[in-house]
N, C-alpha and C positions, 0 to 999 in steps of 0.2 A: 705428490703423491696422488694431488687430487687429476694433476690432466691424466696420470694414468688411469686412476677408476670412472673419471667422467668418459673417456675414449670407450673403454671396454662396457659400461653403461649404457652408452648410446649408440653399439654394434649392436649392443643385446635386444636393444628398447627397437631398432629398425627392425631386430629379426622378426620381432614379437608380434609388428605389423602385417606384415606379410606371412605368419604363419598360419594362420586359416585359408589361406587361400592357397598355400605347399600341401594342409592336410587332406583339402578336399581334390584338388589334380593329380596327390600323390598316388603311384603303385609300387610304392618300395618300400615302403615302412616293417614290413613285416621281417626283413633281411637283416635288421640290426640285433632282432632277438631271436634271430635261427641256433637250436642249438648243434655245436658242432663238435664236439667233445663226446667219447663214449664215461658215465661215470666211473668206470673204474679205472679211467686214465686222469681222472681230474687231479689236478694241483691243488690238494685237501689242506697242506702245511707246512713251512720253511723249513727247512733242517738247520740243524744248530751248526754253527760254523767250528772249523778246528781252527786251534792257535797257529799248527802251522800255516792254513790258508785263508785267516786274516794277517798273520805277519807277512805273505807273499803279497797282496795288497796293499795292503801302507806302504809296502818298497815302492811299489810301482803305482801310486798314487804322486798327484804332483804337488810339490808341497806349498801350493798358494792359501794364503792366510786370509781366510774372513775375518771382518772385524767382531764380531758376535766368538771368536772362538779366542778362550781362557789364555792362554798360550799361543808364539809364533808355533804353524804347523813344521818348521825342520826342527827347531826344540821338541816338538812334540812327540816328530818321529825317532828323533835320537833317545829320549825318556824312553818309549814305550816297552825294552825291556824292564823294566821296573814296575811298571802301571798295568803288563798282560791281564792279568786274572781280571781287576776291574770293569777293563774294558772291556774282556771277550764277554763278561757276564754281561753287562749290559747290552753289547748287541746280540747276545743270541737268550736274551730273555725279552728283547723286542720281535726278535721271531719267532718264539715260541707260544707269546700269550698274545700274536696281534696285536702289537700296540707300541706306537712310535712315539718314543717322549717328547714335551712339548717345545723344549726346545731344540728340539731335532725340526722344527715348522715352521721357524719364521728365517726372514729372508731380508737379506740387504739389496734392495733395487739398485743398479748401478746404470743407470740412464747409457746406452749404445747407439753409436752414431749409423744410420742402416747402410749407406755407402757417403764413400771420403767425400764422393762430389757436391754433396747436399748442404744446404747449410745449417749450419749448426745451430743457430738462432732460432733456429724456429721446431717445435718440439715433436711436430709429427712427424720428424726426422730419424727419431728415439726410438728403439725398442727397449723395452723392461727387462733386463739379463738379471737372474736369481742369482747371487752371492752368497751359500750356505755354509756353517758352520762343516769343518773339515772333518769332523765324524759321521755326521749325517751324509755326506756325500759317502763315507767309506761302507754305512749298514746300505745303502740307495746299491750299491756296487753289488754287494752282495746279495741282494733282493732280485737283482739285472739280471746276475748270473743265473741264477734259481728259473726267473720266467723265464728267461731267453732260451735256459734248456730245457724247458719242458716245450714249449711255442716247437723249438727244432725238435723235436723227437714225434710229436703230433701232429707236424708238418701245418700248422696252423699259420704261419708268413702267410699273407700274401706274394706270390712269385714275383711281382713286377714294384716290391717295393723294397728299395737298396738304403732306404736310411739307416744307417748305426747296425748293420746287421755284418757280423763274419762273412769275411770274403766278399763284401758287397759293399760298392765305393758308386762316388759321383759318374768315376771314370767306366765301370762296368755300365751303370744305368745307359750313359752317351754312346758309349760303343755298340746297345744292343740296338736304342733307338736312330743313331746314324745309319747302321748295317739295314735295319729294313727301308731308309728311305731312300735311300743309294741304291738298290736291289729294285723298292719299286721304282724311281726313274730308270731304272735301266732298261726294266719293262715299258718304256713308255708310258707310264702312270704318272698322276701328277698325285703330290702328296700332300694333304691339310694338316699343320700343326698346331693345336692350341693349347696354350701356358698359361694354366687358370692360374689365377692371384687369389687367397683370401686375404679376409682383412684380420689381423692378429687374430691368425688361426689357433694359437699355445693359448691363448688366454681366453678363447672362446668357450672354451672346455667344457660341457656341462658335468657337475662330478655323478649326479644320479648314471644320466644317460651310461659315463665313461663303467660305473658300477656294476649295472646289465650288463656291459659288454664283455668287463671280465669274467664275472659268471658265468656266464648262457652262451659266449661265443667262443669262448676262451679255455673258457672249468677251471678256473679258480674259484674256489670256495672254501667255507669251514674256517679258523685262524687264517689262513694267506690272504681269502677275501679284507677277514676283518683287521689284517694288517692293512691291506688300501684302503678303508672304509677310516680309519684311523688316520693314517699320512694324508687324506684329502680334507680332512675336516679340521677345526679350529685352527688354521692357517693363519700367518700374519706375515705383513712385508712391511717396509717401509723403503725410502728411496734416500741416498749417500749422497752427495756432492758437494765435493771440498770439503771435507769431514764437520759437512752440516748435516743436519736430518729430521727429515720430517715427521710424524707421530704415526706411528703405527695404524695400519691398515688392513680389516678382515677382508681374505682369501676368499669369495663368493663362488669364484669359478675359473676355469682356468688350471694348466698347469704349467709348473716353474720352468722360463727358458733358462739353460744353463744347468741345470740341476741334471744327475744323473739318468734317473727315471723316467723324465717329461718327455721325450724324446720314441720311447719305447710306448709308453702311455698313449701315446699321442699316435703311436701307429698301431697300436689297437683299437683305437677308438674308430681309426679311419678303415678295417678292414672290410665291412659291408662295400666299401663302394666299389671295389674289382669285381664284384659279384653285378654289382650292377649294370658296370663298364662293358660286360661279357656281354652280356644280355642281347645289347646291340652290335656283336660283331665289331667293337674300338680298338683296335691298342690302344696299348694305353701305360705309362711306367711313372712313380713315384717313388720322391724321395723327401721322408717328413711330411713338409705340410706343401711342397711343392707335387703339383700332379698334371699332366701332360697328356693327351691324347692325341693320336696321330691317327689319321684314315688315308688308305692309298686309291685312288678309283678314276675311272677312266671317264674326263668332263662327257663326252659325250652319251652316256648313263642316263637315261630317266631317271628323277628325282635321287642323283647322285647323292645330293648331301643328306638327306630326309634319316639317315641312322643316326649322323651327329647330331643333327638338331632335337629328336628326341629322346636321344645320350644327355646332353646337356640340360633338356627340359628336367628330366629324372632327377638331373645330379643337383641341380639347383633345386629344385624341392627338398633330395634327400638332407642336400646341405642345409637346409632352413630347419628340421625336421631335426636337425643335430644341433642346432644352434652356433653353425657356422655362419658368413657372409662370404659369398661368391664376389669379390669387387671384379664386376666387368669391365670398367674403365681401366684398367689395371691389366685386363688378359688381353693377352698377345695373340695373334695370327701369323700363320709362318706358310706360304706357299711355294712349293720345293716340286722341280718337274719339266720337262721340256718349254720353251718358251710359248710355242705355240697352241698348248695344251694348257696352259699356265693363262693362258688369254683366255681361251675358252671360260675356262671356270672362271676368272675374272667379270668376265662379259654381264652375267646373269646378276652379278651383286648381291648375292643371296644373303636373306639376316639367322647367323644362328642362336636364335633367341637371344636377342637384346646386344649379341653379339656382331656388330657388322665385318664382313666377311672383306677387310680393304686389308693382304698384306703390308706386315711394316717390310720393310727393306732387310734389317738387323733384327735381333732379339736376343737378350743373354738369357742363357738357360743353364742352369746350375754352373753358373764362374765360367761359361765360354760363350764368347758371340758366335750365336749360326747366322750365316750370310744369307740368300735368297736361292743361291745356287751353289752353296754345301763346298765353299771352295774352303772357309775356315781365313782367308785375306784379312780378315775384317779382327779376329782374334791375334792370327799374329802379328797385324802391326801393332795390334796394346799391349800386346808380351813384349815386344823391341818397344815400345815406348818408356814403358815402367823400366825395364831391364835399364836400359842405357840413363835412366835418369838417377836409377838408385848405382850403377855402375859409376857415373861421377863422381857421388857422393863418396863411394868407398873410397876412388884413385886420389880425392884430397885428402886424403886422411891413411892415403897406404905407406906413407913412412915412418909414420907412429907405429905399425901394426907388424907382428909378428907373421910370420908366415901363413902361421895357425890358424890367427885369429883371424887373418882375411878371408883366410878360404870358408873359415865359417860364413862370413859375413857374406861372401859370394855365393854359396848353395844357399842361403839362407834368402836371399832377394835376390838371384839370377837362376839359377839350376832349376828351385823350385818352380817358377814360371817357365822355365823351359819343360820341363817335365810336367809339367799337369794338363792331364788330356792328353799326351802329345799323339799318345794310339789314333784321333781321329785323324790324324795331318796323315798316318800309312798308303803310300800311293799316291799323295800330291806334288803336282810339277818342282822339277828342280828350283824351280825359282821362290816357290813358298819356301822351302827351306832352306836354301841359300840364307834368306832375313835371318834367319832364325839363329844359321851358322857365324852371321857377324858380331852376332851377340856376344855365344860362345868364344869366339878369338879373342874379340876384345875384353872377355870378363880374364881370360888367360894370361894377354898381354898385362893386363893391372898386376894380375896377382902375381907373374914371373917378374913383373918389372922388366919387357923387354920390349926392343922399340916397333914402330908400325908397320914396318920393311922386312924383320923378321919371318922366317920362314916360318908359319903358323902349326903345322902337323907334325914336329918332332915335338915339342912343349906341349901339344894335345898327349902325347905319347906316354911323357916324361909324368904329366900329371894323372894318368890312367881315367881318362878323361874319353868318351866314346863321341866321336862327330853327333851332331843333330839325328843323320838321318841316320844313323845307328842306333840313338837310343830309341828314333822311332819304332823301329825294327824290333829293339829289346823290349820293347813294352808288350805288343803284338804278340811275338813268342812267350813272356810269361805268362800273358792271360793263357797265350795257348796251352801250358803247359800244365798251370791249375787247371783248368775245364777239364785237359784228358784225364787230370789225379784227383777229381773230387776235392779241389779248391776251389773251387769258384763261381759261381750261380749257375742255378743251373739255364737259364737263358739267355747265356753266353754260350755250356756243353751244348745245346741243342743247336747250334750256329755251325758246327764240323762234326763233319762226319769220319772215320777210321775207313784207308781204304782197304778193302776185302778182294784179294785177287778171286779169278772163280779158278784156280788150279794153284798148287803147287809150286810156287815160285822159289828162287834165292832168298835169304835172310835179307839181302840190301830192303826189298819191301817191305819188311814189318814196321811197327810203327809209323809208318803213310798215313797220308790225309789226301780226302777228296778235294779237287779241284773245282769247284761248280764253272758252272759254263757261262759265259757274261756276252754282251753286245755289246756294252761299253765301257774304255778303260778308266774315262775319267768319273763314269760313275760307278756299276756294278764292278770295275776294277779297283775301287779304293775300298769294298768293303771289309769288313772287319772277317767275312766268311768266303771271300776270296783270300785277302792277305793274308791271312794266319795259315791256310795248307800252304799258301806258296810260300814262304818263308819258310815254315817247320821241312816240309820234302828237301830244304837245301840243305838243311844243316843236318853234319856228321851224326852216326849212329850211335857215337860214344856219349853226345851232347843231347839227343832225343831222349836217351835210355836212362839218364842220371836216375837216380833211387831218390834222390830229395830234393827239394825246392832250394835250397844252400846249394847245393851239389851242381844243380841244373846253373843258378845263376850264374858260378864259376868258370864252368866249361863256356856257358854263351859268352861270357865277355873275355873270358881267354884268346876263344876262337874269331873274335873279330876287333881283338886288341893286336893277332901274331895273325890274321889273316888281310887278303887286301885291302888297304883303308882307301876311302875316298880320297881326291885330292883337296884338301881343301884353298 
């Protein structure tokens, strides 16, 4: 426990050492206390939960057990009908009185390796993940539902914050960022992408600043605010490794990683940063503590990076004032666009407030490897390499597995990787998709135990697996349907435009989308704003006009499975 505590203290001390300079040079501190919610719209209290809602939340919760739980979670869930009254009372007394039981505020820290490739013997490579009592997570989930409803109703979420929000994901975030960069490249512009890295961001959150933000920025007051004061006070944690525990340590700052409320509270904590970035006219996107800035420019423009430099300076000052530390050594920069234009920009070797503009060849962004040419070839290569590794292991034990169990393993270790953010590959050259198709073919052969020379298309059809190219198109169309039916982020909906004919035409034009003009098929032609309407307009009206998401998915898959398939 001492290592994690000293690490946070070291970061806080470093912040305190640069705090005077940040205060003297900052012009953004007032953003943190800006009131954005009318008094009559404030969340003054939490509503008591009904037994039916509590039962539903309990049933949907993972049966993971904390060593602080008196009985295994699975047994508790089975016995819940016998103890409904006292459990309901505990939850509702907490909500109504604004008090969190002390037993709910103790966490077991399970050190988690940040990346599999890191040295497991180096403590610096671990992050502290809090494991909390099961019932405390149920209480947090109930509070989280009411807080998110308040934030959504009053439009208090940052539009470009995709972390832990309904209809938002890492994929929707990357679709928007990638779309903007590809369309800028299509216009012969250069885009500079800065991936900010924060040092232990969740663990350095200042509780007083967080409470001010809850009250003044998102309008949580009364007993609801009192509940959060109780939640943040008198918290303790200890490390447990190999059944050995450290002594208890008081939590003086931070929100627990691994909790239900931690990510939501951090999102609220970071709300003012969007206003700061917008003041400089910089594009950005956030996912929890991952923040990326991107600016598309003409290298021939004077002072072309001035806005980005000023923005980074304000961000550094704001973070210091809010007890967050920007790690400049781990902040990465990627530059995209035509080669000639990129060389013009790099020839100046400008400095972005301590971040040297030496473009990386590639960088990981929300789990996806970005290449300088936006080809995602590095990402595809990694997916293929890891997938084949797992596939070889599955093949070794295939003879002792049932088909059902083998298929579960294939989906868990192979298909999930093929599908992760695969919409970014829409419009990619055939050779890029072919590499992934070879992985799917091999997975089908291992699962069905067929020879390498046997034709694969009938096998994929029998499994009802769409080939990789169609899986990519399927994802694009799924995002499009959601965007058109208010089931997706507004920043995705803004990328597609319904087609409105100048005069009344046949009904076949109903529900079509405008396909934007592009200059380069390898750039603008791969953007979501181009691919989405292009693919959508090719669908039969019966598919486009599905009244529910599940119906749309069923009809779309049937359309692809029964239509002309790509030869594998």
